[in-house]
All heavy atoms as a GROMACS GRO file, in nm:
protein
  647
    1MET      N    1  10.458   9.171   7.329
    1MET     CA    2  10.423   9.250   7.445
    1MET      C    3  10.277   9.221   7.482
    1MET      O    4  10.189   9.232   7.398
    1MET     CB    5  10.444   9.398   7.413
    1MET     CG    6  10.436   9.489   7.534
    1MET     SD    7  10.460   9.663   7.494
    1MET     CE    8  10.634   9.678   7.524
    2SER      N    9  10.253   9.185   7.606
    2SER     CA   10  10.118   9.151   7.650
    2SER      C   11  10.033   9.278   7.669
    2SER      O   12  10.084   9.390   7.669
    2SER     CB   13  10.124   9.074   7.782
    2SER     OG   14  10.162   9.160   7.887
    3LYS      N   15   9.904   9.255   7.684
    3LYS     CA   16   9.811   9.367   7.706
    3LYS      C   17   9.849   9.442   7.833
    3LYS      O   18   9.845   9.566   7.837
    3LYS     CB   19   9.669   9.311   7.715
    3LYS     CG   20   9.561   9.415   7.703
    3LYS     CD   21   9.426   9.359   7.665
    3LYS     CE   22   9.367   9.274   7.775
    3LYS     NZ   23   9.223   9.247   7.754
    4LYS      N   24   9.888   9.368   7.935
    4LYS     CA   25   9.929   9.429   8.063
    4LYS      C   26  10.052   9.518   8.042
    4LYS      O   27  10.056   9.632   8.087
    4LYS     CB   28   9.960   9.318   8.163
    4LYS     CG   29  10.014   9.366   8.295
    4LYS     CD   30  10.046   9.248   8.386
    4LYS     CE   31  10.111   9.294   8.515
    4LYS     NZ   32  10.143   9.181   8.603
    5GLU      N   33  10.152   9.466   7.973
    5GLU     CA   34  10.275   9.542   7.948
    5GLU      C   35  10.247   9.667   7.864
    5GLU      O   36  10.305   9.772   7.888
    5GLU     CB   37  10.379   9.454   7.877
    5GLU     CG   38  10.434   9.343   7.965
    5GLU     CD   39  10.514   9.242   7.887
    5GLU    OE1   40  10.486   9.221   7.766
    5GLU    OE2   41  10.605   9.181   7.946
    6LYS      N   42  10.158   9.654   7.766
    6LYS     CA   43  10.124   9.769   7.682
    6LYS      C   44  10.056   9.878   7.762
    6LYS      O   45  10.085   9.997   7.745
    6LYS     CB   46  10.032   9.726   7.566
    6LYS     CG   47  10.102   9.651   7.457
    6LYS     CD   48  10.005   9.612   7.348
    6LYS     CE   49  10.074   9.528   7.243
    6LYS     NZ   50   9.980   9.480   7.140
    7LEU      N   51   9.964   9.838   7.853
    7LEU     CA   52   9.894   9.935   7.935
    7LEU      C   53   9.990  10.006   8.030
    7LEU      O   54   9.985  10.128   8.045
    7LEU     CB   55   9.782   9.866   8.014
    7LEU     CG   56   9.695   9.957   8.102
    7LEU    CD1   57   9.627  10.066   8.017
    7LEU    CD2   58   9.591   9.876   8.176
    8ILE      N   59  10.082   9.930   8.091
    8ILE     CA   60  10.180   9.990   8.181
    8ILE      C   61  10.270  10.086   8.104
    8ILE      O   62  10.297  10.198   8.150
    8ILE     CB   63  10.261   9.881   8.253
    8ILE    CG1   64  10.170   9.805   8.351
    8ILE    CG2   65  10.380   9.942   8.328
    8ILE    CD1   66  10.231   9.679   8.409
    9ALA      N   67  10.315  10.047   7.986
    9ALA     CA   68  10.402  10.132   7.905
    9ALA      C   69  10.327  10.260   7.864
    9ALA      O   70  10.384  10.370   7.867
    9ALA     CB   71  10.449  10.058   7.781
   10ARG      N   72  10.201  10.245   7.830
   10ARG     CA   73  10.119  10.363   7.792
   10ARG      C   74  10.106  10.457   7.912
   10ARG      O   75  10.122  10.578   7.898
   10ARG     CB   76   9.981  10.317   7.744
   10ARG     CG   77   9.886  10.429   7.712
   10ARG     CD   78   9.765  10.376   7.636
   10ARG     NE   79   9.648  10.460   7.653
   10ARG     CZ   80   9.633  10.583   7.603
   10ARG    NH1   81   9.730  10.638   7.534
   10ARG    NH2   82   9.522  10.651   7.624
   11PHE      N   83  10.080  10.402   8.030
   11PHE     CA   84  10.067  10.484   8.150
   11PHE      C   85  10.197  10.558   8.180
   11PHE      O   86  10.197  10.676   8.211
   11PHE     CB   87  10.027  10.397   8.269
   11PHE     CG   88  10.026  10.471   8.400
   11PHE    CD1   89   9.928  10.563   8.430
   11PHE    CD2   90  10.125  10.449   8.494
   11PHE    CE1   91   9.927  10.632   8.550
   11PHE    CE2   92  10.126  10.516   8.615
   11PHE     CZ   93  10.027  10.608   8.642
   12LEU      N   94  10.309  10.488   8.171
   12LEU     CA   95  10.439  10.549   8.201
   12LEU      C   96  10.477  10.660   8.104
   12LEU      O   97  10.554  10.748   8.139
   12LEU     CB   98  10.548  10.441   8.205
   12LEU     CG   99  10.538  10.342   8.322
   12LEU    CD1  100  10.643  10.234   8.309
   12LEU    CD2  101  10.550  10.414   8.455
   13SER      N  102  10.418  10.657   7.984
   13SER     CA  103  10.446  10.763   7.887
   13SER      C  104  10.364  10.889   7.919
   13SER      O  105  10.381  10.991   7.853
   13SER     CB  106  10.417  10.715   7.745
   13SER     OG  107  10.278  10.704   7.722
   14MET      N  108  10.276  10.880   8.019
   14MET     CA  109  10.193  10.992   8.064
   14MET      C  110  10.117  11.060   7.949
   14MET      O  111  10.128  11.181   7.930
   14MET     CB  112  10.277  11.096   8.139
   14MET     CG  113  10.330  11.048   8.270
   14MET     SD  114  10.193  11.018   8.381
   14MET     CE  115  10.276  11.021   8.536
   15PRO      N  116  10.034  10.982   7.876
   15PRO     CA  117   9.960  11.044   7.765
   15PRO      C  118   9.852  11.138   7.817
   15PRO      O  119   9.802  11.122   7.929
   15PRO     CB  120   9.897  10.923   7.694
   15PRO     CG  121   9.881  10.822   7.803
   15PRO     CD  122  10.000  10.841   7.893
   16SER      N  123   9.817  11.234   7.736
   16SER     CA  124   9.716  11.332   7.778
   16SER      C  125   9.574  11.277   7.762
   16SER      O  126   9.478  11.343   7.801
   16SER     CB  127   9.730  11.460   7.698
   16SER     OG  128   9.716  11.433   7.560
   17ASP      N  129   9.561  11.155   7.704
   17ASP     CA  130   9.428  11.097   7.683
   17ASP      C  131   9.409  10.965   7.759
   17ASP      O  132   9.332  10.880   7.718
   17ASP     CB  133   9.402  11.078   7.534
   17ASP     CG  134   9.499  10.980   7.469
   17ASP    OD1  135   9.603  10.947   7.529
   17ASP    OD2  136   9.469  10.934   7.357
   18PHE      N  137   9.480  10.948   7.871
   18PHE     CA  138   9.467  10.826   7.951
   18PHE      C  139   9.331  10.827   8.019
   18PHE      O  140   9.295  10.921   8.089
   18PHE     CB  141   9.579  10.816   8.055
   18PHE     CG  142   9.600  10.677   8.108
   18PHE    CD1  143   9.670  10.584   8.033
   18PHE    CD2  144   9.551  10.640   8.231
   18PHE    CE1  145   9.691  10.456   8.081
   18PHE    CE2  146   9.570  10.512   8.280
   18PHE     CZ  147   9.641  10.420   8.205
   19HIS      N  148   9.254  10.722   8.000
   19HIS     CA  149   9.115  10.716   8.045
   19HIS      C  150   9.101  10.644   8.180
   19HIS      O  151   9.181  10.556   8.212
   19HIS     CB  152   9.031  10.644   7.939
   19HIS     CG  153   8.886  10.675   7.946
   19HIS    ND1  154   8.800  10.610   8.031
   19HIS    CD2  155   8.810  10.765   7.880
   19HIS    CE1  156   8.678  10.658   8.016
   19HIS    NE2  157   8.682  10.752   7.924
   20TYR      N  158   9.000  10.683   8.256
   20TYR     CA  159   8.972  10.619   8.385
   20TYR      C  160   8.950  10.469   8.367
   20TYR      O  161   8.992  10.389   8.450
   20TYR     CB  162   8.848  10.683   8.448
   20TYR     CG  163   8.807  10.617   8.578
   20TYR    CD1  164   8.873  10.647   8.697
   20TYR    CD2  165   8.704  10.524   8.581
   20TYR    CE1  166   8.837  10.586   8.816
   20TYR    CE2  167   8.668  10.463   8.700
   20TYR     CZ  168   8.735  10.494   8.816
   20TYR     OH  169   8.699  10.432   8.933
   21ASP      N  170   8.887  10.430   8.256
   21ASP     CA  171   8.861  10.288   8.230
   21ASP      C  172   8.991  10.211   8.206
   21ASP      O  173   8.991  10.087   8.212
   21ASP     CB  174   8.768  10.272   8.110
   21ASP     CG  175   8.626  10.320   8.141
   21ASP    OD1  176   8.591  10.330   8.260
   21ASP    OD2  177   8.551  10.347   8.045
   22GLU      N  178   9.100  10.279   8.177
   22GLU     CA  179   9.231  10.215   8.167
   22GLU      C  180   9.298  10.210   8.304
   22GLU      O  181   9.375  10.119   8.333
   22GLU     CB  182   9.322  10.292   8.070
   22GLU     CG  183   9.275  10.291   7.926
   22GLU     CD  184   9.360  10.380   7.839
   22GLU    OE1  185   9.346  10.504   7.849
   22GLU    OE2  186   9.441  10.326   7.760
   23MET      N  187   9.269  10.310   8.388
   23MET     CA  188   9.331  10.318   8.520
   23MET      C  189   9.287  10.203   8.611
   23MET      O  190   9.366  10.149   8.686
   23MET     CB  191   9.297  10.452   8.586
   23MET     CG  192   9.363  10.475   8.720
   23MET     SD  193   9.544  10.478   8.715
   23MET     CE  194   9.572  10.640   8.646
   24VAL      N  195   9.159  10.165   8.603
   24VAL     CA  196   9.106  10.060   8.691
   24VAL      C  197   9.182   9.928   8.673
   24VAL      O  198   9.231   9.872   8.771
   24VAL     CB  199   8.954  10.045   8.672
   24VAL    CG1  200   8.901   9.928   8.753
   24VAL    CG2  201   8.882  10.173   8.712
   25PRO      N  202   9.195   9.876   8.551
   25PRO     CA  203   9.272   9.751   8.537
   25PRO      C  204   9.420   9.769   8.570
   25PRO      O  205   9.484   9.677   8.622
   25PRO     CB  206   9.251   9.708   8.392
   25PRO     CG  207   9.197   9.826   8.321
   25PRO     CD  208   9.134   9.915   8.423
   26LEU      N  209   9.477   9.886   8.542
   26LEU     CA  210   9.617   9.912   8.575
   26LEU      C  211   9.638   9.898   8.725
   26LEU      O  212   9.732   9.830   8.769
   26LEU     CB  213   9.658  10.053   8.529
   26LEU     CG  214   9.801  10.091   8.567
   26LEU    CD1  215   9.898  10.037   8.463
   26LEU    CD2  216   9.817  10.239   8.582
   27LEU      N  217   9.551   9.958   8.804
   27LEU     CA  218   9.562   9.946   8.950
   27LEU      C  219   9.542   9.801   8.993
   27LEU      O  220   9.607   9.754   9.087
   27LEU     CB  221   9.461  10.038   9.019
   27LEU     CG  222   9.488  10.188   9.004
   27LEU    CD1  223   9.374  10.269   9.063
   27LEU    CD2  224   9.620  10.226   9.069
   28GLY      N  225   9.455   9.730   8.924
   28GLY     CA  226   9.433   9.588   8.952
   28GLY      C  227   9.559   9.505   8.933
   28GLY      O  228   9.586   9.412   9.009
   29TYR      N  229   9.639   9.539   8.832
   29TYR     CA  230   9.765   9.468   8.807
   29TYR      C  231   9.861   9.483   8.926
   29TYR      O  232   9.944   9.397   8.949
   29TYR     CB  233   9.834   9.519   8.681
   29TYR     CG  234   9.760   9.491   8.552
   29TYR    CD1  235   9.766   9.581   8.446
   29TYR    CD2  236   9.684   9.376   8.534
   29TYR    CE1  237   9.700   9.557   8.327
   29TYR    CE2  238   9.618   9.352   8.416
   29TYR     CZ  239   9.626   9.442   8.313
   29TYR     OH  240   9.560   9.419   8.195
   30TYR      N  241   9.848   9.592   9.000
   30TYR     CA  242   9.935   9.617   9.114
   30TYR      C  243   9.868   9.581   9.247
   30TYR      O  244   9.914   9.620   9.353
   30TYR     CB  245   9.980   9.764   9.114
   30TYR     CG  246  10.081   9.791   9.005
   30TYR    CD1  247  10.040   9.838   8.881
   30TYR    CD2  248  10.216   9.763   9.024
   30TYR    CE1  249  10.131   9.860   8.779
   30TYR    CE2  250  10.308   9.785   8.923
   30TYR     CZ  251  10.265   9.833   8.801
   30TYR     OH  252  10.356   9.854   8.701
   31GLY      N  253   9.758   9.505   9.239
   31GLY     CA  254   9.694   9.454   9.360
   31GLY      C  255   9.596   9.548   9.427
   31GLY      O  256   9.555   9.523   9.540
   32PHE      N  257   9.555   9.654   9.358
   32PHE     CA  258   9.458   9.748   9.416
   32PHE      C  259   9.317   9.711   9.370
   32PHE      O  260   9.297   9.669   9.256
   32PHE     CB  261   9.490   9.892   9.374
   32PHE     CG  262   9.607   9.951   9.447
   32PHE    CD1  263   9.736   9.927   9.404
   32PHE    CD2  264   9.587  10.029   9.560
   32PHE    CE1  265   9.845   9.981   9.472
   32PHE    CE2  266   9.694  10.082   9.629
   32PHE     CZ  267   9.823  10.058   9.585
   33TYR      N  268   9.223   9.725   9.460
   33TYR     CA  269   9.083   9.697   9.429
   33TYR      C  270   8.999   9.815   9.477
   33TYR      O  271   9.036   9.886   9.569
   33TYR     CB  272   9.037   9.567   9.496
   33TYR     CG  273   9.054   9.568   9.646
   33TYR    CD1  274   8.950   9.610   9.730
   33TYR    CD2  275   9.175   9.531   9.704
   33TYR    CE1  276   8.967   9.613   9.867
   33TYR    CE2  277   9.193   9.535   9.841
   33TYR     CZ  278   9.089   9.576   9.922
   33TYR     OH  279   9.107   9.580  10.058
   34GLU      N  280   8.884   9.833   9.412
   34GLU     CA  281   8.796   9.944   9.447
   34GLU      C  282   8.722   9.914   9.577
   34GLU      O  283   8.669   9.805   9.595
   34GLU     CB  284   8.697   9.970   9.335
   34GLU     CG  285   8.614  10.095   9.354
   34GLU     CD  286   8.524  10.126   9.236
   34GLU    OE1  287   8.548  10.074   9.126
   34GLU    OE2  288   8.430  10.205   9.255
   35VAL      N  289   8.722  10.011   9.666
   35VAL     CA  290   8.650   9.999   9.793
   35VAL      C  291   8.514  10.064   9.775
   35VAL      O  292   8.506  10.182   9.742
   35VAL     CB  293   8.728  10.068   9.908
   35VAL    CG1  294   8.648  10.061  10.038
   35VAL    CG2  295   8.865  10.007   9.924
   36LYS      N  296   8.410   9.987   9.794
   36LYS     CA  297   8.274  10.040   9.779
   36LYS      C  298   8.233  10.106   9.909
   36LYS      O  299   8.230  10.043  10.014
   36LYS     CB  300   8.176   9.926   9.747
   36LYS     CG  301   8.211   9.847   9.623
   36LYS     CD  302   8.190   9.928   9.498
   36LYS     CE  303   8.214   9.840   9.376
   36LYS     NZ  304   8.221   9.912   9.254
   37LYS      N  305   8.206  10.237   9.902
   37LYS     CA  306   8.171  10.313  10.021
   37LYS      C  307   8.020  10.323  10.041
   37LYS      O  308   7.973  10.388  10.132
   37LYS     CB  309   8.228  10.455  10.014
   37LYS     CG  310   8.379  10.460  10.023
   37LYS     CD  311   8.427  10.602  10.030
   37LYS     CE  312   8.417  10.669   9.895
   37LYS     NZ  313   8.475  10.802   9.891
   38GLY      N  314   7.944  10.263   9.956
   38GLY     CA  315   7.799  10.272   9.966
   38GLY      C  316   7.741  10.294   9.828
   38GLY      O  317   7.813  10.303   9.729
   39LYS      N  318   7.610  10.302   9.823
   39LYS     CA  319   7.543  10.316   9.694
   39LYS      C  320   7.579  10.444   9.623
   39LYS      O  321   7.599  10.445   9.503
   39LYS     CB  322   7.392  10.310   9.713
   39LYS     CG  323   7.333  10.174   9.689
   39LYS     CD  324   7.186  10.183   9.663
   39LYS     CE  325   7.111  10.164   9.794
   39LYS     NZ  326   6.966  10.158   9.776
   40THR      N  327   7.589  10.552   9.697
   40THR     CA  328   7.611  10.682   9.634
   40THR      C  329   7.739  10.746   9.687
   40THR      O  330   7.736  10.845   9.758
   40THR     CB  331   7.492  10.776   9.660
   40THR    OG1  332   7.474  10.786   9.801
   40THR    CG2  333   7.365  10.727   9.595
   41SER      N  334   7.851  10.687   9.651
   41SER     CA  335   7.978  10.744   9.695
   41SER      C  336   8.019  10.863   9.609
   41SER      O  337   8.122  10.923   9.634
   41SER     CB  338   8.087  10.637   9.693
   41SER     OG  339   8.109  10.590   9.562
   42GLY      N  340   7.941  10.894   9.509
   42GLY     CA  341   7.971  11.009   9.425
   42GLY      C  342   8.083  10.982   9.328
   42GLY      O  343   8.107  10.869   9.288
   43SER      N  344   8.156  11.086   9.292
   43SER     CA  345   8.260  11.072   9.192
   43SER      C  346   8.396  11.042   9.254
   43SER      O  347   8.493  11.024   9.182
   43SER     CB  348   8.268  11.197   9.105
   43SER     OG  349   8.294  11.309   9.185
   44ARG      N  350   8.404  11.037   9.386
   44ARG     CA  351   8.530  10.999   9.450
   44ARG      C  352   8.536  10.847   9.464
   44ARG      O  353   8.441  10.785   9.508
   44ARG     CB  354   8.544  11.063   9.587
   44ARG     CG  355   8.598  11.203   9.578
   44ARG     CD  356   8.642  11.252   9.710
   44ARG     NE  357   8.521  11.296   9.781
   44ARG     CZ  358   8.520  11.337   9.905
   44ARG    NH1  359   8.630  11.340   9.975
   44ARG    NH2  360   8.408  11.376   9.961
   45VAL      N  361   8.648  10.791   9.423
   45VAL     CA  362   8.665  10.646   9.425
   45VAL      C  363   8.791  10.614   9.504
   45VAL      O  364   8.895  10.678   9.485
   45VAL     CB  365   8.679  10.592   9.281
   45VAL    CG1  366   8.686  10.440   9.281
   45VAL    CG2  367   8.565  10.640   9.194
   46LYS      N  368   8.782  10.514   9.591
   46LYS     CA  369   8.896  10.473   9.672
   46LYS      C  370   8.938  10.333   9.632
   46LYS      O  371   8.856  10.243   9.618
   46LYS     CB  372   8.858  10.476   9.821
   46LYS     CG  373   8.973  10.440   9.913
   46LYS     CD  374   8.929  10.451  10.058
   46LYS     CE  375   9.043  10.420  10.152
   46LYS     NZ  376   9.002  10.429  10.293
   47PHE      N  377   9.068  10.317   9.614
   47PHE     CA  378   9.128  10.187   9.586
   47PHE      C  379   9.224  10.156   9.700
   47PHE      O  380   9.287  10.246   9.755
   47PHE     CB  381   9.207  10.191   9.454
   47PHE     CG  382   9.120  10.212   9.332
   47PHE    CD1  383   9.089  10.340   9.290
   47PHE    CD2  384   9.071  10.105   9.261
   47PHE    CE1  385   9.010  10.361   9.178
   47PHE    CE2  386   8.992  10.124   9.149
   47PHE     CZ  387   8.961  10.253   9.108
   48GLU      N  388   9.235  10.029   9.734
   48GLU     CA  389   9.329   9.985   9.838
   48GLU      C  390   9.396   9.858   9.792
   48GLU      O  391   9.341   9.782   9.713
   48GLU     CB  392   9.257   9.956   9.970
   48GLU     CG  393   9.226  10.075  10.053
   48GLU     CD  394   9.169  10.038  10.190
   48GLU    OE1  395   9.151   9.918  10.218
   48GLU    OE2  396   9.142  10.131  10.267
   49ASN      N  397   9.515   9.833   9.847
   49ASN     CA  398   9.581   9.705   9.824
   49ASN      C  399   9.572   9.622   9.952
   49ASN      O  400   9.510   9.664  10.050
   49ASN     CB  401   9.725   9.723   9.775
   49ASN     CG  402   9.816   9.787   9.877
   49ASN    OD1  403   9.777   9.812   9.991
   49ASN    ND2  404   9.937   9.817   9.837
   50ALA      N  405   9.634   9.506   9.954
   50ALA     CA  406   9.625   9.415  10.070
   50ALA      C  407   9.685   9.478  10.195
   50ALA      O  408   9.643   9.447  10.307
   50ALA     CB  409   9.695   9.284  10.038
   51GLU      N  410   9.783   9.566  10.180
   51GLU     CA  411   9.847   9.632  10.295
   51GLU      C  412   9.766   9.752  10.344
   51GLU      O  413   9.803   9.816  10.441
   51GLU     CB  414   9.990   9.678  10.260
   51GLU     CG  415  10.090   9.566  10.241
   51GLU     CD  416  10.083   9.507  10.102
   51GLU    OE1  417  10.068   9.583  10.004
   51GLU    OE2  418  10.090   9.383  10.091
   52GLY      N  419   9.659   9.785  10.274
   52GLY     CA  420   9.574   9.897  10.314
   52GLY      C  421   9.620  10.032  10.262
   52GLY      O  422   9.573  10.136  10.309
   53VAL      N  423   9.712  10.033  10.166
   53VAL     CA  424   9.759  10.159  10.107
   53VAL      C  425   9.645  10.215  10.020
   53VAL      O  426   9.599  10.148   9.928
   53VAL     CB  427   9.885  10.137  10.021
   53VAL    CG1  428   9.927  10.266   9.952
   53VAL    CG2  429   9.998  10.080  10.104
   54PRO      N  430   9.600  10.338  10.050
   54PRO     CA  431   9.487  10.393   9.975
   54PRO      C  432   9.531  10.476   9.854
   54PRO      O  433   9.635  10.540   9.855
   54PRO     CB  434   9.419  10.483  10.077
   54PRO     CG  435   9.532  10.533  10.161
   54PRO     CD  436   9.632  10.419  10.168
   55ILE      N  437   9.449  10.472   9.752
   55ILE     CA  438   9.459  10.564   9.638
   55ILE      C  439   9.318  10.620   9.621
   55ILE      O  440   9.224  10.545   9.595
   55ILE     CB  441   9.505  10.495   9.509
   55ILE    CG1  442   9.647  10.442   9.522
   55ILE    CG2  443   9.494  10.591   9.390
   55ILE    CD1  444   9.698  10.369   9.399
   56ILE      N  445   9.304  10.750   9.638
   56ILE     CA  446   9.173  10.813   9.625
   56ILE      C  447   9.175  10.900   9.500
   56ILE      O  448   9.260  10.988   9.486
   56ILE     CB  449   9.138  10.897   9.750
   56ILE    CG1  450   9.135  10.806   9.873
   56ILE    CG2  451   9.005  10.968   9.730
   56ILE    CD1  452   9.122  10.878  10.004
   57LEU      N  453   9.082  10.871   9.410
   57LEU     CA  454   9.074  10.944   9.284
   57LEU      C  455   8.937  11.007   9.269
   57LEU      O  456   8.838  10.957   9.321
   57LEU     CB  457   9.094  10.848   9.166
   57LEU     CG  458   9.229  10.778   9.153
   57LEU    CD1  459   9.221  10.676   9.040
   57LEU    CD2  460   9.338  10.878   9.127
   58HIS      N  461   8.935  11.117   9.196
   58HIS     CA  462   8.809  11.177   9.154
   58HIS      C  463   8.781  11.119   9.017
   58HIS      O  464   8.862  11.135   8.925
   58HIS     CB  465   8.822  11.329   9.147
   58HIS     CG  466   8.697  11.396   9.104
   58HIS    ND1  467   8.671  11.424   8.973
   58HIS    CD2  468   8.589  11.438   9.174
   58HIS    CE1  469   8.554  11.482   8.963
   58HIS    NE2  470   8.502  11.491   9.085
   59LYS      N  471   8.669  11.049   9.005
   59LYS     CA  472   8.635  10.988   8.875
   59LYS      C  473   8.603  11.102   8.778
   59LYS      O  474   8.508  11.177   8.799
   59LYS     CB  475   8.514  10.896   8.890
   59LYS     CG  476   8.485  10.815   8.766
   59LYS     CD  477   8.356  10.738   8.780
   59LYS     CE  478   8.377  10.606   8.849
   59LYS     NZ  479   8.256  10.522   8.844
   60PRO      N  480   8.685  11.116   8.674
   60PRO     CA  481   8.665  11.229   8.583
   60PRO      C  482   8.538  11.212   8.500
   60PRO      O  483   8.506  11.103   8.455
   60PRO     CB  484   8.789  11.225   8.493
   60PRO     CG  485   8.843  11.088   8.506
   60PRO     CD  486   8.798  11.034   8.638
   61HIS      N  487   8.466  11.322   8.486
   61HIS     CA  488   8.344  11.317   8.407
   61HIS      C  489   8.325  11.452   8.340
   61HIS      O  490   8.377  11.552   8.389
   61HIS     CB  491   8.223  11.281   8.494
   61HIS     CG  492   8.207  11.367   8.616
   61HIS    ND1  493   8.144  11.489   8.615
   61HIS    CD2  494   8.250  11.349   8.744
   61HIS    CE1  495   8.147  11.541   8.736
   61HIS    NE2  496   8.211  11.459   8.818
   62PRO      N  497   8.262  11.464   8.230
   62PRO     CA  498   8.198  11.356   8.155
   62PRO      C  499   8.294  11.281   8.063
   62PRO      O  500   8.262  11.172   8.016
   62PRO     CB  501   8.093  11.427   8.072
   62PRO     CG  502   8.152  11.563   8.046
   62PRO     CD  503   8.233  11.595   8.170
   63SER      N  504   8.414  11.333   8.039
   63SER     CA  505   8.503  11.273   7.939
   63SER      C  506   8.569  11.144   7.985
   63SER      O  507   8.594  11.055   7.905
   63SER     CB  508   8.611  11.373   7.898
   63SER     OG  509   8.701  11.393   8.006
   64GLY      N  510   8.601  11.133   8.115
   64GLY     CA  511   8.669  11.015   8.164
   64GLY      C  512   8.820  11.022   8.152
   64GLY      O  513   8.890  10.929   8.191
   65ILE      N  514   8.873  11.133   8.101
   65ILE     CA  515   9.017  11.149   8.083
   65ILE      C  516   9.080  11.188   8.216
   65ILE      O  517   9.037  11.282   8.281
   65ILE     CB  518   9.049  11.256   7.975
   65ILE    CG1  519   8.982  11.220   7.842
   65ILE    CG2  520   9.199  11.273   7.959
   65ILE    CD1  521   9.026  11.091   7.780
   66MET      N  522   9.185  11.115   8.255
   66MET     CA  523   9.253  11.140   8.382
   66MET      C  524   9.335  11.269   8.375
   66MET      O  525   9.393  11.301   8.272
   66MET     CB  526   9.349  11.024   8.415
   66MET     CG  527   9.281  10.889   8.432
   66MET     SD  528   9.172  10.880   8.574
   66MET     CE  529   9.286  10.901   8.707
   67LYS      N  530   9.340  11.340   8.486
   67LYS     CA  531   9.422  11.462   8.496
   67LYS      C  532   9.568  11.421   8.520
   67LYS      O  533   9.596  11.317   8.579
   67LYS     CB  534   9.375  11.549   8.613
   67LYS     CG  535   9.230  11.590   8.606
   67LYS     CD  536   9.212  11.703   8.510
   67LYS     CE  537   9.068  11.754   8.517
   67LYS     NZ  538   9.027  11.820   8.398
   68LYS      N  539   9.659  11.506   8.474
   68LYS     CA  540   9.803  11.478   8.490
   68LYS      C  541   9.843  11.460   8.636
   68LYS      O  542   9.919  11.370   8.669
   68LYS     CB  543   9.887  11.590   8.428
   68LYS     CG  544   9.899  11.582   8.279
   68LYS     CD  545  10.000  11.479   8.239
   68LYS     CE  546  10.023  11.490   8.089
   68LYS     NZ  547  10.072  11.368   8.033
   69TYR      N  548   9.790  11.548   8.724
   69TYR     CA  549   9.830  11.539   8.864
   69TYR      C  550   9.786  11.406   8.926
   69TYR      O  551   9.855  11.350   9.010
   69TYR     CB  552   9.776  11.658   8.944
   69TYR     CG  553   9.631  11.651   8.983
   69TYR    CD1  554   9.592  11.593   9.103
   69TYR    CD2  555   9.531  11.701   8.900
   69TYR    CE1  556   9.458  11.585   9.139
   69TYR    CE2  557   9.398  11.694   8.935
   69TYR     CZ  558   9.362  11.635   9.055
   69TYR     OH  559   9.230  11.627   9.091
   70GLN      N  560   9.671  11.355   8.882
   70GLN     CA  561   9.624  11.226   8.933
   70GLN      C  562   9.717  11.114   8.888
   70GLN      O  563   9.752  11.026   8.967
   70GLN     CB  564   9.482  11.195   8.881
   70GLN     CG  565   9.375  11.286   8.935
   70GLN     CD  566   9.241  11.257   8.872
   70GLN    OE1  567   9.228  11.256   8.749
   70GLN    NE2  568   9.140  11.236   8.955
   71MET      N  569   9.758  11.120   8.764
   71MET     CA  570   9.847  11.017   8.710
   71MET      C  571   9.982  11.020   8.781
   71MET      O  572  10.039  10.916   8.813
   71MET     CB  573   9.862  11.034   8.560
   71MET     CG  574   9.731  11.007   8.487
   71MET     SD  575   9.737  11.043   8.311
   71MET     CE  576   9.865  10.933   8.255
   72LYS      N  577  10.033  11.140   8.810
   72LYS     CA  578  10.160  11.152   8.881
   72LYS      C  579  10.149  11.095   9.022
   72LYS      O  580  10.240  11.029   9.069
   72LYS     CB  581  10.205  11.298   8.885
   72LYS     CG  582  10.253  11.350   8.752
   72LYS     CD  583  10.290  11.496   8.758
   72LYS     CE  584  10.332  11.549   8.620
   72LYS     NZ  585  10.358  11.691   8.621
   73GLN      N  586  10.036  11.122   9.088
   73GLN     CA  587  10.015  11.070   9.223
   73GLN      C  588  10.012  10.917   9.223
   73GLN      O  589  10.074  10.852   9.306
   73GLN     CB  590   9.886  11.125   9.283
   73GLN     CG  591   9.893  11.269   9.322
   73GLN     CD  592   9.758  11.325   9.366
   73GLN    OE1  593   9.654  11.265   9.345
   73GLN    NE2  594   9.762  11.443   9.426
   74VAL      N  595   9.940  10.860   9.127
   74VAL     CA  596   9.931  10.715   9.117
   74VAL      C  597  10.068  10.655   9.087
   74VAL      O  598  10.109  10.556   9.148
   74VAL     CB  599   9.828  10.673   9.009
   74VAL    CG1  600   9.836  10.524   8.979
   74VAL    CG2  601   9.687  10.711   9.053
   75LYS      N  602  10.141  10.718   8.996
   75LYS     CA  603  10.275  10.671   8.961
   75LYS      C  604  10.367  10.671   9.084
   75LYS      O  605  10.441  10.576   9.105
   75LYS     CB  606  10.333  10.761   8.851
   75LYS     CG  607  10.464  10.714   8.793
   75LYS     CD  608  10.506  10.804   8.679
   75LYS     CE  609  10.639  10.762   8.622
   75LYS     NZ  610  10.683  10.849   8.515
   76GLU      N  611  10.357  10.775   9.164
   76GLU     CA  612  10.438  10.785   9.285
   76GLU      C  613  10.402  10.677   9.386
   76GLU      O  614  10.489  10.613   9.444
   76GLU     CB  615  10.420  10.924   9.348
   76GLU     CG  616  10.515  10.954   9.461
   76GLU     CD  617  10.496  11.096   9.511
   76GLU    OE1  618  10.504  11.189   9.429
   76GLU    OE2  619  10.473  11.112   9.632
   77ILE      N  620  10.273  10.654   9.407
   77ILE     CA  621  10.228  10.553   9.502
   77ILE      C  622  10.270  10.413   9.456
   77ILE      O  623  10.310  10.330   9.538
   77ILE     CB  624  10.075  10.560   9.523
   77ILE    CG1  625  10.039  10.691   9.596
   77ILE    CG2  626  10.023  10.441   9.601
   77ILE    CD1  627   9.892  10.722   9.600
   78LEU      N  628  10.261  10.388   9.327
   78LEU     CA  629  10.299  10.257   9.273
   78LEU      C  630  10.450  10.239   9.270
   78LEU      O  631  10.498  10.127   9.251
   78LEU     CB  632  10.240  10.236   9.132
   78LEU     CG  633  10.088  10.234   9.123
   78LEU    CD1  634  10.046  10.217   8.978
   78LEU    CD2  635  10.029  10.123   9.209
   79GLY      N  636  10.524  10.347   9.286
   79GLY     CA  637  10.670  10.340   9.284
   79GLY      C  638  10.728  10.316   9.146
   79GLY      O  639  10.831  10.250   9.130
   80LEU      N  640  10.663  10.374   9.045
   80LEU     CA  641  10.710  10.355   8.906
   80LEU      C  642  10.794  10.473   8.861
   80LEU      O  643  10.788  10.580   8.909
   80LEU     CB  644  10.590  10.339   8.814
   80LEU     CG  645  10.499  10.222   8.846
   80LEU    CD1  646  10.378  10.222   8.754
   80LEU    CD2  647  10.572  10.092   8.831
   0.00000   0.00000   0.00000
């Protein structure tokens, strides 16, 4: 099982300790990239794919652990 497959499987299991630093490469696997809104965009982060489909997340701090509702939203948008 590749690193990509392991990360996707971990995400699909909806763990309570899924980290934002894991979410960024996961979205990258599905063609999403971070949109830079300026120097101080704050804790809100926007990702888009080539078709312009947006995913807007609140970057969790200080722990970096993703909230369940955020993970469900991402899962729905990705169609998983």
